[in-house]
C-alpha positions as CSV (number, residue, x, y, z in Angstrom):
1,M,179.3,103.3,-13.1
2,G,175.7,104.5,-13.5
3,T,176.7,107.9,-14.9
4,I,178.9,106.2,-17.6
5,L,176.5,103.7,-19.0
6,A,173.8,106.7,-19.1
7,L,176.0,108.4,-21.1
8,A,176.5,105.8,-23.6
9,A,172.8,105.2,-23.5
10,A,172.5,109.1,-24.6
11,V,175.3,108.4,-27.1
12,L,173.4,105.6,-28.8
13,Y,170.0,107.1,-28.4
14,G,171.3,110.6,-29.9
15,S,173.2,108.1,-33.1
16,A,169.7,106.3,-33.1
17,D,167.3,109.3,-33.8
18,F,170.5,110.3,-36.1
19,L,170.2,107.3,-38.4
20,G,166.3,107.3,-38.1
21,G,166.1,110.9,-39.0
22,A,168.3,110.3,-41.8
23,A,166.1,107.5,-43.0
24,A,162.9,109.6,-42.7
25,R,164.3,112.0,-45.6
26,R,164.3,109.2,-47.6
27,A,161.0,107.6,-46.7
28,R,157.7,108.6,-44.6
29,P,158.4,107.8,-40.7
30,L,156.0,105.4,-40.0
31,A,157.5,103.1,-42.9
32,V,160.6,103.4,-40.9
33,L,159.4,103.1,-37.7
34,A,158.2,100.0,-38.8
35,I,161.2,98.7,-39.7
36,T,163.3,100.4,-36.8
37,A,161.5,98.4,-34.1
38,P,162.0,94.3,-35.7
39,A,165.9,95.3,-36.2
40,G,166.2,96.0,-32.9
41,A,164.0,93.0,-31.4
42,A,166.3,90.6,-33.5
43,I,169.2,91.8,-32.0
44,I,167.9,92.0,-28.5
45,V,166.3,88.6,-28.8
46,V,169.2,86.7,-30.1
47,A,171.3,88.4,-27.5
48,A,168.6,87.4,-24.9
49,V,168.2,83.8,-26.1
50,V,172.3,83.5,-26.0
51,A,172.7,85.1,-23.0
52,S,170.3,82.9,-20.9
53,A,171.6,79.6,-22.6
54,T,174.9,80.6,-21.3
55,G,174.4,82.1,-17.6
56,L,176.4,84.9,-19.1
57,G,175.8,88.1,-16.5
58,G,174.0,86.2,-14.0
59,H,170.9,88.0,-12.5
60,A,170.7,90.4,-15.7
61,T,170.3,87.9,-17.8
62,A,167.7,86.3,-16.1
63,G,165.2,84.4,-18.5
64,L,161.5,84.5,-18.5
65,G,160.6,82.1,-16.0
66,G,159.3,82.7,-12.1
67,S,157.8,85.8,-10.7
68,A,160.4,88.3,-10.7
69,G,161.1,87.4,-14.5
70,L,157.4,87.2,-15.4
71,T,157.4,91.0,-13.6
72,G,159.9,92.4,-15.8
73,V,158.4,91.2,-18.9
74,A,155.1,92.6,-18.2
75,W,157.1,96.0,-17.4
76,G,159.1,95.7,-20.4
77,A,155.6,95.2,-22.8
78,A,154.3,98.2,-21.2
79,A,157.5,100.4,-22.3
80,G,157.3,99.0,-25.5
81,V,153.7,100.2,-25.8
82,V,154.9,103.7,-24.6
83,G,157.8,104.1,-26.3
84,A,155.9,103.2,-29.7
85,A,153.0,105.6,-28.9
86,G,156.0,108.2,-28.3
87,L,157.8,108.2,-31.6
88,L,154.5,108.4,-33.1
89,T,153.4,111.6,-31.7
90,F,156.8,112.8,-31.7
91,Y,157.5,112.1,-35.7
92,T,153.7,113.2,-36.0
93,G,154.6,116.4,-34.2
94,F,157.6,117.3,-36.6
95,S,155.1,116.8,-39.4
96,V,152.5,119.5,-38.4
97,A,154.3,122.1,-36.0
98,P,157.6,123.5,-35.5
99,M,160.8,121.2,-34.5
100,S,162.3,124.3,-32.3
101,V,158.9,123.9,-30.2
102,V,158.1,119.8,-30.2
103,A,162.0,118.9,-29.3
104,P,162.8,120.8,-26.1
105,I,159.6,120.6,-25.0
106,S,159.8,116.5,-25.5
107,A,163.2,116.0,-24.0
108,L,162.4,118.2,-20.9
109,A,159.6,116.3,-20.2
110,S,160.5,112.8,-21.0
111,A,163.6,113.7,-18.2
112,L,161.4,115.7,-15.5
113,L,158.8,113.2,-15.3
114,P,161.2,110.1,-14.2
115,L,163.5,112.8,-12.3
116,G,160.1,113.7,-10.4
117,V,159.2,110.3,-9.4
118,A,162.9,109.7,-8.1
119,V,162.8,113.0,-5.6
120,A,159.5,111.7,-4.9
121,Q,160.3,108.8,-3.5
122,G,163.4,110.4,-1.6
123,E,166.3,109.5,-3.7
124,P,169.4,111.3,-1.8
125,L,170.8,114.0,-4.1
126,S,173.7,115.7,-2.9
127,P,173.8,119.7,-3.9
128,A,176.8,119.2,-6.5
129,V,174.8,116.8,-8.2
130,I,171.1,118.6,-7.8
131,A,173.0,121.7,-9.5
132,G,174.4,119.1,-12.3
133,G,171.2,117.8,-12.8
134,V,169.5,121.6,-13.1
135,I,172.6,122.6,-15.6
136,C,172.0,119.1,-17.9
137,L,168.5,119.5,-18.1
138,A,169.2,123.3,-19.1
139,A,171.6,121.8,-21.8
140,V,168.8,119.4,-22.8
141,A,166.7,122.3,-23.8
142,L,169.6,124.3,-25.7
143,V,171.1,121.9,-27.6
144,S,167.5,120.9,-29.1
145,L,166.1,124.6,-30.3
146,E,165.7,124.0,-33.8
147,P,165.8,127.4,-36.2
148,K,162.4,129.1,-36.7
149,A,160.4,127.5,-39.5
150,G,159.1,130.6,-41.1
151,A,156.5,132.3,-40.0
152,R,154.5,129.7,-38.0
153,S,151.1,130.7,-36.2
154,A,150.3,130.3,-32.9
155,A,148.0,127.8,-33.3
156,D,151.0,125.6,-34.9
157,R,153.2,126.7,-31.9
158,L,150.5,125.6,-29.9
159,R,150.0,122.5,-31.5
160,G,153.5,121.5,-30.8
161,L,153.8,122.4,-27.5
162,G,151.0,119.5,-27.2
163,Y,152.5,117.0,-29.4
164,G,156.2,117.9,-27.8
165,L,154.0,117.2,-23.9
166,A,152.6,114.3,-24.9
167,S,155.5,112.6,-26.5
168,G,157.9,113.6,-23.6
169,I,155.5,112.1,-21.2
170,M,155.3,108.8,-22.8
171,F,159.2,108.7,-23.3
172,G,159.7,109.5,-19.5
173,L,156.8,106.4,-18.9
174,F,159.2,104.3,-21.3
175,F,162.4,105.3,-19.0
176,L,160.1,104.3,-15.8
177,F,159.0,101.7,-16.9
178,F,162.0,100.1,-17.9
179,R,163.5,101.1,-14.2
180,S,160.8,98.8,-13.0
181,A,161.8,96.3,-15.5
182,G,165.2,96.3,-15.0
183,T,164.7,95.0,-11.4
184,A,163.8,91.6,-12.8
185,G,166.4,91.8,-15.4
186,V,167.9,93.0,-18.6
187,L,168.0,91.8,-22.0
188,W,164.3,89.9,-21.7
189,P,162.4,92.8,-20.6
190,V,164.3,95.1,-23.4
191,A,163.5,92.2,-26.2
192,V,159.5,92.3,-25.0
193,A,159.7,95.9,-25.5
194,R,161.0,95.9,-28.9
195,L,158.6,92.8,-29.7
196,V,155.7,95.0,-28.6
197,G,156.9,97.9,-30.1
198,T,157.2,96.1,-33.5
199,V,153.6,95.1,-33.1
200,V,152.5,98.4,-32.5
201,A,154.5,99.9,-35.6
202,I,153.3,97.4,-38.0
203,G,149.6,97.5,-36.6
204,A,150.0,101.7,-36.8
205,C,150.9,101.0,-40.8
206,L,148.1,98.2,-41.4
207,A,146.2,101.1,-40.3
208,V,146.8,103.7,-42.4
209,R,148.1,101.5,-45.4
210,V,151.6,102.6,-45.3
211,R,154.1,100.4,-46.4
212,P,157.4,99.3,-44.6
213,A,160.4,100.6,-45.9
214,W,161.4,97.4,-47.5
215,S,159.5,97.9,-50.4
216,G,158.0,100.4,-52.9
217,T,159.9,103.8,-53.1
218,D,160.8,103.9,-49.3
219,R,163.1,100.9,-50.2
220,A,166.0,103.3,-50.4
221,A,165.9,104.4,-46.3
222,L,166.3,100.3,-45.5
223,P,169.8,100.5,-44.8
224,V,169.9,103.1,-42.4
225,A,166.4,101.9,-40.7
226,L,168.0,98.8,-39.9
227,A,171.3,100.2,-38.3
228,S,169.2,103.1,-36.5
229,G,166.8,100.2,-35.0
230,V,170.4,98.1,-33.7
231,V,171.8,100.8,-32.1
232,D,168.4,102.1,-30.5
233,A,168.2,98.7,-29.2
234,A,171.5,99.3,-27.8
235,A,170.9,101.8,-26.1
236,N,167.9,100.4,-24.2
237,V,170.3,97.7,-22.7
238,C,172.8,100.7,-21.6
239,Y,169.8,102.6,-20.2
240,V,168.4,99.8,-17.8
241,L,171.9,98.9,-16.7
242,A,172.4,103.0,-15.9
243,T,169.2,102.5,-14.0
244,R,170.6,99.1,-11.6
245,S,174.1,100.5,-11.3
246,G,173.5,104.3,-9.4
247,L,171.2,106.7,-9.1
248,F,167.8,106.6,-11.3
249,G,166.9,110.2,-11.0
250,I,170.7,111.4,-12.2
251,A,170.4,108.4,-15.4
252,V,167.6,109.8,-16.6
253,V,168.9,113.3,-16.7
254,V,172.2,112.3,-18.2
255,T,170.5,110.0,-21.3
256,A,168.4,112.8,-22.1
257,L,171.4,114.7,-23.1
258,Y,170.9,112.6,-26.4
259,P,170.0,115.4,-28.7
260,G,173.3,116.9,-27.9
261,M,174.9,113.7,-30.0
262,T,172.1,113.8,-32.6
263,V,173.3,117.9,-33.2
264,L,177.0,116.8,-33.5
265,L,176.7,113.6,-35.8
266,A,174.6,116.2,-38.1
267,R,177.4,118.8,-38.0
268,F,180.5,116.4,-38.9
269,V,178.2,113.7,-40.9
270,L,175.8,116.1,-42.9
271,G,177.8,119.5,-42.4
272,E,174.6,121.3,-41.0
273,R,175.9,124.2,-38.8
274,M,175.3,124.7,-35.1
275,R,173.8,127.6,-34.0
276,L,175.4,129.6,-31.0
277,V,172.5,128.5,-28.6
278,Q,173.5,124.9,-29.1
279,R,177.2,125.0,-28.7
280,I,176.6,126.9,-25.1
281,G,173.8,123.6,-24.5
282,L,176.8,121.4,-25.6
283,V,179.1,123.2,-23.0
284,L,176.8,123.6,-20.5
285,A,176.3,119.2,-21.1
286,G,179.8,119.1,-20.2
287,V,179.8,121.0,-16.8
288,G,176.7,119.2,-15.8
289,L,178.5,115.5,-16.1
290,I,181.4,116.9,-14.3
291,L,179.3,117.7,-11.3
292,V,177.0,114.7,-11.3
293,T,180.2,112.3,-11.3
294,R,181.3,114.1,-8.5
């Protein structure tokens, strides 16, 4: 069950990234982020209130009361901060360095950090699961690769390495913090993360004097940005549920396959051509998933 939820999270994260990327083609990335964050927050807060009021889901929908609930909220707030900071770093890296460097480094770092923590904590992994995890990590790198963007200098690629590593570490911390938040509940910690992420995004807009995408020339991106925020919020919920339902390390590795969904959507929705290396990565992802679910 945990692997299925992690795969659902990967599909949703990849879809949210595709929608966010499409919105960023029509508006500045920070203006888009200032829309996606509150959109997801609004949906999750309403869901958390309804779940708490009706008692649906039992412990998984615990409210804000009690030490466990407060602990979950604190971890959710921390996840919101590093998640928003990671997205800003990720988008900034795309604007100043080759995507072919930033994307795979970020995806690998976001998986390896929490996976290393899980292994260090003694999480039991069978040989088949370990092999599947390694194959999935290779798939993450391959499907994330972009064509080389012209004649970039060594300095540009080094800068891309830095942005990719920094954003990947923040995404990895995001996964770890949500793991801790998941021990106290699901919806309220996710809601708090989205609210804190909203504050960070709006604060960044104010700091650099960028208007969110609900006004001015960026308004054309509003519907797609709203959809991205809602889908990303759903992905957060699936990820937290996945970490509660199975091995944390494997849940992280499977979730990290999200670039594959972005590539597929770009292929079938936008008609973008898939490179051979990306096709190989998707095949490896399938093989890896079969192994980790054995």
